[in-house]
Backbone as numpy.savetxt, mean C-alpha at the origin, in Angstrom:
# Nx Ny Nz CAx CAy CAz Cx Cy Cz
13.83 6.19 -11.74 12.60 6.93 -12.00 12.47 8.15 -11.09
13.14 8.16 -9.95 12.98 9.23 -8.98 14.31 9.91 -8.70
14.22 11.17 -8.24 15.38 11.84 -7.68 15.56 11.35 -6.24
16.73 11.64 -5.67 17.01 11.17 -4.32 17.44 12.32 -3.42
16.94 12.31 -2.20 17.46 13.15 -1.13 18.07 12.20 -0.11
19.33 12.39 0.21 20.08 11.39 0.97 20.70 11.99 2.22
20.59 11.27 3.31 21.27 11.58 4.57 22.18 10.41 4.89
23.46 10.68 5.08 24.45 9.62 5.25 25.04 9.63 6.67
25.02 8.45 7.28 25.69 8.21 8.56 25.21 9.15 9.67
23.91 9.22 9.83 23.33 9.94 10.96 23.44 9.07 12.21
24.10 9.57 13.24 24.32 8.80 14.46 23.23 9.09 15.49
22.64 8.01 16.02 21.59 8.13 17.03 21.90 7.16 18.16
21.85 7.64 19.40 22.04 6.76 20.56 20.65 6.36 21.05
20.37 5.03 21.03 19.03 4.55 21.37 19.12 3.20 22.05
17.96 2.66 22.43 17.92 1.45 23.27 17.24 0.29 22.56
17.75 -0.08 21.42 17.22 -1.23 20.69 18.11 -2.45 20.91
17.52 -3.63 20.92 18.33 -4.83 21.00 17.58 -6.00 21.62
18.08 -7.19 21.37 17.47 -8.42 21.89 17.80 -8.60 23.37
19.01 -8.19 23.75 19.47 -8.43 25.12 19.03 -7.31 26.06
18.69 -7.65 27.31 18.21 -6.64 28.27 19.19 -5.48 28.45
20.48 -5.79 28.46 21.46 -4.72 28.68 21.45 -3.71 27.54
21.12 -4.15 26.34 21.03 -3.23 25.21 19.89 -2.24 25.43
18.77 -2.74 25.95 17.62 -1.87 26.20 17.87 -0.94 27.37
18.73 -1.36 28.30 19.00 -0.55 29.49 20.09 0.48 29.25
21.21 0.01 28.72 22.38 0.88 28.55 22.33 1.69 27.25
21.73 1.11 26.22 21.68 1.78 24.93 22.98 1.66 24.16
22.96 2.09 22.91 24.14 2.03 22.07 23.95 2.92 20.85
24.99 3.01 20.04 24.96 3.87 18.86 24.40 3.11 17.65
23.55 3.81 16.90 23.06 3.31 15.62 23.37 4.36 14.56
23.70 3.89 13.36 24.08 4.80 12.28 23.12 4.60 11.11
22.49 5.70 10.67 21.45 5.63 9.64 21.91 6.28 8.34
21.61 5.61 7.24 21.70 6.23 5.93 20.30 6.15 5.32
19.75 7.33 4.99 18.38 7.44 4.53 18.35 8.02 3.11
17.58 7.39 2.24 17.29 7.97 0.93 15.79 8.15 0.80
15.38 9.32 0.34 13.98 9.55 0.02 13.84 9.73 -1.48
13.01 8.91 -2.09 12.80 8.96 -3.53 11.63 9.90 -3.82
11.91 10.94 -4.61 10.92 11.98 -4.83 11.19 12.66 -6.17
10.51 13.77 -6.41 10.72 14.58 -7.61 11.17 15.96 -7.15
12.42 16.30 -7.42 12.97 17.58 -6.95 12.88 18.69 -8.00
12.24 18.43 -9.13 12.23 19.40 -10.23 11.59 20.73 -9.81
10.44 20.65 -9.15 9.74 21.88 -8.76 10.61 22.70 -7.82
11.20 22.06 -6.81 12.07 22.79 -5.87 13.28 23.37 -6.59
13.80 22.63 -7.57 14.95 23.12 -8.33 14.63 24.37 -9.12
13.37 24.53 -9.48 12.97 25.72 -10.26 12.53 26.88 -9.36
11.86 26.57 -8.24 11.35 27.64 -7.39 12.35 28.09 -6.34
13.29 27.21 -5.97 14.26 27.49 -4.91 13.58 27.71 -3.56
12.44 27.01 -3.35 11.69 27.13 -2.11 11.67 25.79 -1.38
11.97 25.81 -0.08 12.04 24.58 0.71 10.67 23.91 0.79
9.58 24.69 0.69 8.24 24.12 0.76 7.95 23.18 -0.40
8.74 23.29 -1.47 8.52 22.46 -2.65 9.41 21.22 -2.65
10.05 20.95 -1.53 10.91 19.78 -1.41 10.70 19.14 -0.05
11.49 18.11 0.24 11.48 17.47 1.55 12.66 18.01 2.33
12.40 18.60 3.46 13.43 19.24 4.27 14.28 18.16 4.95
15.52 17.98 4.49 16.35 16.92 5.05 16.73 17.18 6.50
16.71 18.45 6.92 16.93 18.74 8.33 15.79 18.20 9.18
14.56 18.37 8.70 13.42 17.81 9.40 13.47 16.30 9.41
13.89 15.71 8.29 14.01 14.25 8.22 15.00 13.73 9.25
16.16 14.36 9.35 17.17 13.94 10.31 16.65 14.03 11.74
15.93 15.11 12.04 15.37 15.26 13.38 14.30 14.22 13.64
13.47 13.95 12.63 12.41 12.95 12.79 12.99 11.56 13.02
13.99 11.18 12.23 14.62 9.87 12.39 15.22 9.74 13.79
15.88 10.79 14.25 16.49 10.77 15.59 15.43 10.57 16.67
14.40 11.38 16.63 13.36 11.33 17.67 12.59 10.01 17.62
12.25 9.57 16.41 11.50 8.32 16.27 12.30 7.14 16.79
13.58 7.11 16.47 14.43 6.00 16.89 14.58 5.96 18.41
14.64 7.10 19.03 14.81 7.15 20.48 13.54 6.78 21.23
12.39 7.01 20.62 11.11 6.83 21.33 10.36 5.57 20.94
10.85 4.81 19.97 10.19 3.57 19.55 11.18 2.42 19.69
11.25 1.85 20.87 12.22 0.80 21.17 11.73 -0.55 20.68
12.58 -1.26 19.95 12.28 -2.60 19.45 13.49 -3.51 19.65
13.31 -4.79 19.37 14.41 -5.74 19.55 15.28 -5.85 18.30
14.65 -5.89 17.12 15.37 -6.22 15.90 15.61 -4.99 15.02
16.76 -4.99 14.34 17.02 -3.96 13.34 15.98 -4.03 12.23
15.54 -5.24 11.88 14.53 -5.39 10.84 13.26 -4.64 11.18
12.85 -4.75 12.45 11.64 -4.06 12.89 11.85 -2.55 12.92
12.99 -2.13 13.41 13.30 -0.70 13.46 13.27 -0.09 12.06
13.85 -0.78 11.09 13.88 -0.28 9.72 12.48 -0.25 9.11
11.71 -1.31 9.33 10.37 -1.40 8.76 9.48 -0.30 9.30
9.47 -0.13 10.62 8.60 0.87 11.23 9.02 2.29 10.85
10.31 2.53 10.78 10.79 3.86 10.42 10.44 4.19 8.98
10.62 3.24 8.08 10.31 3.47 6.66 8.83 3.84 6.50
7.96 3.09 7.16 6.53 3.38 7.05 6.20 4.74 7.66
6.79 5.06 8.79 6.53 6.34 9.44 6.95 7.51 8.55
8.07 7.38 7.85 8.52 8.46 6.97 7.61 8.60 5.76
7.17 7.48 5.19 6.30 7.56 4.02 4.94 8.15 4.38
4.49 7.91 5.60 3.23 8.50 6.04 3.39 9.99 6.40
4.58 10.37 6.80 4.82 11.76 7.22 5.09 12.70 6.05
5.86 12.23 5.07 6.31 13.11 3.97 5.55 12.78 2.69
4.57 13.63 2.38 3.69 13.38 1.24 4.43 13.32 -0.09
5.54 14.03 -0.19 6.27 14.07 -1.46 7.17 12.85 -1.66
7.32 12.03 -0.64 8.17 10.85 -0.74 7.39 9.70 -1.39
7.89 9.22 -2.49 7.26 8.08 -3.18 7.83 6.75 -2.68
9.02 6.83 -2.09 9.65 5.64 -1.55 10.80 6.05 -0.66
11.30 5.10 0.15 12.44 5.38 1.01 13.37 4.17 1.04
14.63 4.46 1.29 15.63 3.44 1.59 16.14 3.73 3.00
16.12 2.71 3.85 16.58 2.86 5.22 17.67 1.82 5.47
18.86 2.30 5.81 19.95 1.41 6.22 20.31 1.76 7.66
20.29 0.74 8.54 20.66 0.93 9.94 21.88 0.08 10.23
22.93 0.73 10.68 24.16 0.04 11.06 24.28 0.00 12.58
24.78 -1.12 13.08 24.94 -1.32 14.52 26.42 -1.61 14.78
27.22 -0.55 15.05 28.68 -0.75 15.20 29.06 -1.56 16.43
28.22 -1.52 17.47 28.58 -2.19 18.72 27.74 -3.46 18.91
27.44 -4.15 17.83 26.62 -5.37 17.90 27.29 -6.39 18.83
26.56 -6.90 19.85 27.15 -7.82 20.84 27.25 -9.25 20.32
28.13 -9.43 19.35 28.27 -10.75 18.72 29.44 -11.53 19.31
30.42 -10.83 19.85 31.58 -11.50 20.44 32.61 -11.91 19.42
32.55 -11.35 18.23 33.52 -11.64 17.17 33.95 -10.32 16.55
35.17 -10.30 15.95 35.68 -9.05 15.38 34.93 -8.69 14.10
34.16 -7.60 14.13 33.47 -7.11 12.94 33.30 -5.61 13.08
33.18 -4.94 11.96 33.03 -3.48 11.99 31.61 -3.08 12.39
30.62 -3.80 11.86 29.23 -3.46 12.15 28.31 -4.55 11.62
27.10 -4.59 12.15 26.00 -5.36 11.57 24.99 -4.36 11.03
24.27 -4.72 9.98 23.35 -3.73 9.40 22.17 -4.40 8.71
21.13 -3.61 8.54 19.95 -4.01 7.77 19.61 -2.86 6.83
19.26 -3.19 5.59 18.89 -2.17 4.62 17.63 -2.61 3.89
16.62 -1.71 3.84 15.38 -2.03 3.13 14.97 -0.85 2.25
14.15 -1.13 1.25 13.51 -0.10 0.44 12.01 -0.35 0.46
11.23 0.69 0.64 9.77 0.59 0.65 9.19 1.73 -0.19
8.10 1.42 -0.90 7.47 2.40 -1.79 5.96 2.39 -1.62
5.35 3.50 -2.01 3.91 3.53 -2.20 3.57 2.74 -3.46
2.47 1.99 -3.42 2.01 1.21 -4.57 0.62 1.66 -4.98
0.32 1.44 -6.25 -0.93 1.87 -6.85 -1.84 0.66 -7.05
-2.94 0.61 -6.31 -3.85 -0.54 -6.39 -5.24 -0.08 -6.81
-5.94 -0.97 -7.53 -7.33 -0.74 -7.91 -8.17 -1.86 -7.32
-9.27 -1.47 -6.70 -10.11 -2.41 -5.97 -11.53 -2.32 -6.50
-12.13 -3.46 -6.84 -13.54 -3.52 -7.23 -14.37 -3.78 -5.99
-15.53 -3.13 -5.92 -16.38 -3.22 -4.75 -17.82 -3.49 -5.20
-18.50 -4.41 -4.53 -19.86 -4.75 -4.95 -20.71 -5.26 -3.80
-22.04 -5.17 -3.96 -22.99 -5.68 -2.97 -24.32 -5.94 -3.65
-25.02 -7.02 -3.23 -26.39 -7.23 -3.71 -27.31 -7.75 -2.60
-27.01 -7.38 -1.36 -27.85 -7.75 -0.24 -28.11 -6.54 0.65
-29.31 -6.46 1.21 -29.62 -5.41 2.16 -29.49 -4.02 1.57
-29.00 -3.10 2.38 -28.76 -1.73 1.93 -27.44 -1.70 1.19
-27.50 -1.89 -0.11 -26.29 -2.07 -0.92 -25.38 -0.85 -0.85
-25.95 0.33 -0.99 -25.13 1.54 -0.94 -24.45 1.68 0.41
-25.16 1.36 1.48 -24.57 1.46 2.81 -23.39 0.50 2.95
-23.51 -0.70 2.39 -22.41 -1.65 2.45 -21.21 -1.15 1.65
-21.47 -0.56 0.46 -20.35 -0.04 -0.33 -19.69 1.14 0.38
-20.50 2.02 0.96 -19.95 3.14 1.71 -19.11 2.65 2.90
-19.59 1.59 3.56 -18.84 1.00 4.66 -17.50 0.46 4.17
-17.50 -0.19 2.99 -16.27 -0.72 2.44 -15.26 0.37 2.14
-15.71 1.46 1.53 -14.82 2.57 1.20 -14.26 3.18 2.48
-15.13 3.45 3.46 -14.71 4.04 4.72 -13.69 3.15 5.44
-13.92 1.85 5.40 -13.02 0.92 6.08 -11.66 0.87 5.42
-11.62 0.98 4.09 -10.33 1.00 3.39 -9.58 2.29 3.70
-10.31 3.40 3.78 -9.69 4.68 4.16 -8.99 4.55 5.51
-9.59 3.77 6.41 -9.07 3.66 7.77 -7.92 2.66 7.92
-7.57 1.93 6.86 -6.44 1.01 6.93 -5.14 1.81 7.02
-4.33 1.52 8.01 -3.03 2.18 8.13 -2.17 1.85 6.91
-1.67 2.89 6.25 -0.86 2.67 5.07 -1.67 2.60 3.78
-2.91 3.09 3.80 -3.74 3.15 2.58 -4.32 4.54 2.43
-4.32 5.04 1.20 -4.93 6.32 0.88 -5.86 6.12 -0.31
-7.14 6.35 -0.10 -8.13 6.24 -1.18 -8.16 7.57 -1.92
-7.77 7.55 -3.19 -7.68 8.78 -3.98 -8.88 9.00 -4.90
-9.44 7.91 -5.42 -10.57 8.03 -6.34 -11.60 6.95 -6.05
-12.87 7.34 -6.14 -13.97 6.39 -6.01 -14.93 6.64 -7.16
-15.28 5.60 -7.90 -16.20 5.74 -9.02 -17.63 5.95 -8.53
-18.51 6.25 -9.45 -19.94 6.19 -9.15 -20.32 4.74 -8.90
-21.39 4.53 -8.17 -21.93 3.19 -7.99 -22.90 2.91 -9.14
-22.74 1.76 -9.76 -23.60 1.42 -10.89 -24.38 0.14 -10.61
-25.60 0.05 -11.12 -26.43 -1.13 -10.96 -26.12 -2.12 -12.09
-25.86 -3.38 -11.72 -25.51 -4.39 -12.71 -26.25 -5.70 -12.44
-26.40 -6.48 -13.48 -27.02 -7.79 -13.33 -26.03 -8.78 -12.72
-26.51 -9.80 -12.01 -25.61 -10.78 -11.38 -24.82 -11.56 -12.42
-23.64 -12.01 -12.01 -22.70 -12.72 -12.89 -22.49 -14.12 -12.34
-22.45 -15.12 -13.22 -22.09 -16.46 -12.80 -23.22 -17.47 -12.81
-24.43 -17.07 -13.21 -25.50 -18.04 -13.40 -26.34 -18.34 -12.17
-26.03 -17.71 -11.02 -26.81 -17.94 -9.81 -27.94 -16.91 -9.76
-29.18 -17.39 -9.57 -30.31 -16.49 -9.51 -30.26 -15.68 -8.22
-30.24 -14.35 -8.35 -30.09 -13.48 -7.19 -30.40 -12.05 -7.59
-30.39 -11.16 -6.61 -30.71 -9.76 -6.86 -29.60 -9.06 -7.64
-29.96 -7.91 -8.26 -28.97 -7.11 -8.97 -27.93 -6.57 -7.99
-26.77 -6.25 -8.54 -25.67 -5.73 -7.75 -25.57 -4.22 -7.86
-24.89 -3.63 -6.89 -24.38 -2.27 -6.96 -22.87 -2.39 -6.93
-22.21 -1.82 -7.94 -20.76 -2.00 -8.08 -20.04 -0.67 -8.22
-18.77 -0.68 -7.85 -17.92 0.49 -8.01 -16.46 0.09 -8.07
-15.59 1.10 -8.13 -14.15 0.85 -8.17 -13.42 1.96 -7.42
-12.28 1.62 -6.83 -11.47 2.55 -6.05 -10.04 2.52 -6.55
-9.37 3.68 -6.49 -7.93 3.74 -6.67 -7.30 4.06 -5.33
-6.33 3.24 -4.93 -5.75 3.33 -3.60 -4.23 3.35 -3.70
-3.61 4.29 -3.01 -2.17 4.22 -2.77 -1.97 3.42 -1.50
-1.06 2.45 -1.52 -0.90 1.59 -0.35 0.55 1.23 -0.10
0.88 1.08 1.17 2.18 0.58 1.58 2.14 -0.93 1.80
0.96 -1.52 1.73 0.80 -2.94 1.98 1.22 -3.76 0.76
1.72 -4.96 1.01 1.97 -5.90 -0.07 0.64 -6.43 -0.59
0.61 -7.07 -1.76 -0.67 -7.63 -2.24 -1.33 -8.57 -1.24
-0.55 -9.45 -0.60 -1.13 -10.38 0.37 -1.65 -9.65 1.60
-0.92 -8.65 2.05 -1.38 -7.87 3.20 -2.66 -7.12 2.88
-2.72 -6.56 1.67 -3.92 -5.84 1.26 -5.10 -6.80 1.15
-4.88 -7.97 0.57 -5.94 -8.97 0.48 -6.46 -9.35 1.86
-5.58 -9.54 2.80 -5.98 -9.89 4.16 -6.85 -8.81 4.78
-6.49 -7.55 4.56 -7.29 -6.45 5.09 -8.67 -6.39 4.43
-8.73 -6.64 3.13 -10.02 -6.61 2.43 -10.92 -7.74 2.91
-10.34 -8.91 3.15 -11.13 -10.03 3.66 -11.63 -9.75 5.08
-10.81 -9.07 5.87 -11.26 -8.67 7.22 -12.47 -7.74 7.13
-12.43 -6.79 6.21 -13.54 -5.85 6.05 -14.80 -6.58 5.58
-14.63 -7.54 4.67 -15.78 -8.33 4.22 -16.44 -9.06 5.39
-15.62 -9.63 6.26 -16.15 -10.33 7.43 -16.89 -9.37 8.36
-16.36 -8.17 8.51 -17.02 -7.18 9.35 -18.37 -6.77 8.77
-18.52 -6.93 7.45 -19.79 -6.65 6.79 -20.66 -7.91 6.73
-20.26 -8.95 7.47 -21.00 -10.22 7.57 -21.08 -10.95 6.24
-19.99 -10.86 5.48 -19.90 -11.59 4.22 -19.80 -13.09 4.51
-20.59 -13.89 3.81 -20.53 -15.35 3.93 -20.26 -15.94 2.56
-19.36 -16.91 2.51 -18.98 -17.53 1.24 -19.59 -18.93 1.15
-20.91 -18.98 0.98 -21.61 -20.27 0.95 -21.81 -20.78 -0.48
-22.05 -19.86 -1.41 -22.33 -20.23 -2.80 -21.37 -19.48 -3.71
-20.65 -20.21 -4.57 -19.75 -19.58 -5.53 -20.57 -18.71 -6.48
-20.11 -17.46 -6.67 -20.85 -16.47 -7.46 -22.18 -16.08 -6.81
-22.37 -16.45 -5.55 -23.64 -16.20 -4.89 -23.76 -14.79 -4.34
-24.90 -14.48 -3.69 -25.13 -13.15 -3.13 -24.15 -12.85 -2.00
-23.85 -11.56 -1.83 -22.92 -11.16 -0.78 -23.22 -9.74 -0.32
-23.02 -9.52 0.97 -23.21 -8.18 1.51 -22.15 -7.22 0.97
-20.92 -7.70 0.87 -19.82 -6.86 0.42 -18.75 -7.72 -0.23
-18.34 -7.31 -1.42 -17.31 -8.02 -2.17 -16.20 -7.03 -2.50
-14.98 -7.34 -2.08 -13.83 -6.48 -2.34 -12.75 -7.31 -3.04
-12.36 -6.91 -4.24 -11.37 -7.65 -5.03 -10.26 -6.72 -5.49
-9.02 -7.19 -5.36 -7.89 -6.46 -5.94 -7.91 -6.72 -7.45
-8.11 -5.67 -8.21 -8.16 -5.80 -9.67 -6.77 -5.68 -10.27
-6.03 -4.65 -9.85 -4.65 -4.48 -10.29 -3.83 -3.89 -9.16
-2.53 -4.15 -9.22 -1.58 -3.66 -8.21 -0.29 -3.33 -8.94
-0.02 -2.01 -9.11 1.07 -1.58 -9.99 0.95 -2.33 -11.32
2.07 -2.81 -11.83 2.01 -3.64 -13.04 2.36 -5.09 -12.70
2.07 -5.49 -11.44 2.39 -6.84 -10.98 1.53 -7.88 -11.71
2.13 -9.02 -11.95 1.40 -10.21 -12.39 1.65 -11.27 -11.34
0.60 -11.64 -10.60 0.69 -12.57 -9.49 -0.23 -13.75 -9.76
0.29 -14.95 -9.67 -0.52 -16.16 -9.85 -0.20 -17.11 -8.70
-0.98 -16.99 -7.63 -0.82 -17.83 -6.46 -2.15 -18.50 -6.13
-2.13 -19.41 -5.19 -3.33 -20.21 -4.91 -4.52 -19.35 -4.53
-4.32 -18.34 -3.72 -5.43 -17.53 -3.24 -5.40 -16.09 -3.75
-4.53 -15.82 -4.72 -4.40 -14.45 -5.19 -3.93 -14.43 -6.64
-4.73 -13.80 -7.50 -4.36 -13.61 -8.90 -4.49 -12.13 -9.23
-3.41 -11.53 -9.71 -3.39 -10.13 -10.12 -2.70 -10.03 -11.48
-3.32 -9.32 -12.45 -4.64 -8.71 -12.42 -5.75 -9.76 -12.20
-6.91 -9.30 -11.72 -8.00 -10.23 -11.47 -8.27 -11.03 -12.73
-8.41 -12.34 -12.58 -8.34 -13.26 -13.71 -9.40 -13.01 -14.78
-10.58 -12.49 -14.40 -11.64 -12.30 -15.39 -12.08 -10.84 -15.48
-11.23 -9.91 -15.10 -11.64 -8.52 -15.12 -12.02 -8.04 -16.51
-11.33 -8.57 -17.53 -11.59 -8.12 -18.90 -12.91 -8.65 -19.46
-13.55 -9.59 -18.73 -14.83 -10.15 -19.17 -16.02 -9.55 -18.42
-15.77 -8.63 -17.49 -16.81 -8.18 -16.59 -17.07 -6.68 -16.75
-18.24 -6.36 -17.29 -18.56 -4.94 -17.44 -18.76 -4.27 -16.10
-19.18 -5.04 -15.07 -19.38 -4.43 -13.76 -18.06 -4.06 -13.09
-16.95 -4.57 -13.61 -15.62 -4.14 -13.18 -15.11 -3.03 -14.08
-15.23 -3.21 -15.40 -14.63 -2.29 -16.35 -15.34 -0.94 -16.41
-16.67 -0.93 -16.28 -17.39 0.35 -16.38 -16.99 1.32 -15.27
-17.07 0.93 -13.99 -16.62 1.88 -12.96 -15.12 2.13 -13.00
-14.34 1.12 -13.37 -12.89 1.32 -13.46 -12.54 2.33 -14.55
-13.30 2.30 -15.66 -13.06 3.25 -16.75 -13.36 4.68 -16.33
-14.22 4.86 -15.33 -14.52 6.21 -14.85 -13.31 6.84 -14.15
-12.54 6.02 -13.44 -11.43 6.58 -12.65 -10.06 6.33 -13.27
-9.97 5.36 -14.20 -8.66 5.04 -14.79 -8.82 4.49 -16.20
-9.35 5.29 -17.13 -9.60 4.77 -18.48 -8.34 4.34 -19.23
-7.21 4.95 -18.88 -5.97 4.65 -19.60 -5.06 3.68 -18.84
-5.55 3.14 -17.76 -4.80 2.11 -17.03 -4.59 0.91 -17.93
-3.37 0.42 -18.01 -3.04 -0.65 -18.96 -2.89 -1.99 -18.25
-3.58 -2.99 -18.77 -3.47 -4.36 -18.26 -2.08 -4.89 -18.57
-1.29 -5.30 -17.57 0.12 -5.66 -17.82 0.30 -6.93 -18.64
-0.69 -7.81 -18.67 -0.57 -9.04 -19.44 -1.20 -8.90 -20.83
-2.36 -8.27 -20.91 -3.06 -8.12 -22.19 -2.57 -6.91 -22.98
-1.85 -6.00 -22.32 -1.29 -4.80 -22.94 -2.38 -3.96 -23.61
-3.52 -3.85 -22.93 -4.62 -3.01 -23.43 -5.12 -2.16 -22.27
-5.63 -0.97 -22.61 -6.15 -0.10 -21.57 -7.53 -0.57 -21.13
-7.96 -0.05 -19.99 -9.30 -0.39 -19.48 -10.35 0.01 -20.50
-10.21 1.16 -21.12 -11.19 1.60 -22.12 -11.20 0.68 -23.33
-10.03 0.22 -23.76 -9.98 -0.71 -24.89 -10.64 -2.03 -24.53
-10.41 -2.53 -23.32 -11.04 -3.77 -22.88 -12.56 -3.64 -22.80
-13.02 -2.48 -22.35 -14.46 -2.25 -22.25 -15.09 -2.17 -23.64
-14.43 -1.50 -24.56 -14.96 -1.41 -25.93 -15.02 -2.78 -26.59
-14.01 -3.62 -26.35 -14.01 -4.98 -26.90 -15.13 -5.81 -26.29
-15.38 -5.64 -24.99 -16.43 -6.40 -24.32 -17.81 -6.01 -24.85
-18.00 -4.72 -25.11 -19.29 -4.27 -25.63 -19.48 -4.72 -27.08
-18.34 -4.98 -27.75 -18.36 -5.54 -29.09 -18.92 -4.68 -30.16
């Protein structure tokens, strides 16, 4: 789906390793980097500003590797991948391979290595409140998501007033929806949303009951996840106008991966 900009066998002398002598003496690491992007515009304009400067990438990888000492290649690869995706706006994903030619294993081998791929993901989050200053709680939720490392909030719907769902007598809700680019996995994102709910003094005493702040992952790319504490797409999103109405404002053509219908089609069916 993407074009690639590739740097092969970049050598960096740095101080990573489990053993103290590795951190003290240092050793050679060899990097192969791929950045997944769209090079069409640069190919037509012939301007470096319309692409990712691989010279800058090589310098960044070198400097980052020298100044961020860790024990494991896995950690070095993970942190570097995230740092590059946060630095280069045109990068939709990266592949990072780190080779360790002088790995202190005590056996004849050419090298040890770790290779990972990481991408930006497209998530939609439903947000709601029916206690206290509802708008203030929703604004707090949006602001807190913006502040999550590895999350970019691109679209926020209008807040709409809706009746409570689930049969529990309570005040009306204020609801909205967000579109977020994220480097977090679904479970990591869920954990962050639950942390924000707790910071808003959310209490889970009554099922479908009142809450200061409710944050739900509605969709995440085209993933279908069915786990004990996480279901994606949200299991009843197609039955809830308080989810579909704000979601239709920011993503009317978003397609449900299991039902194979757009948000607008689901909303029209719900209205009947």
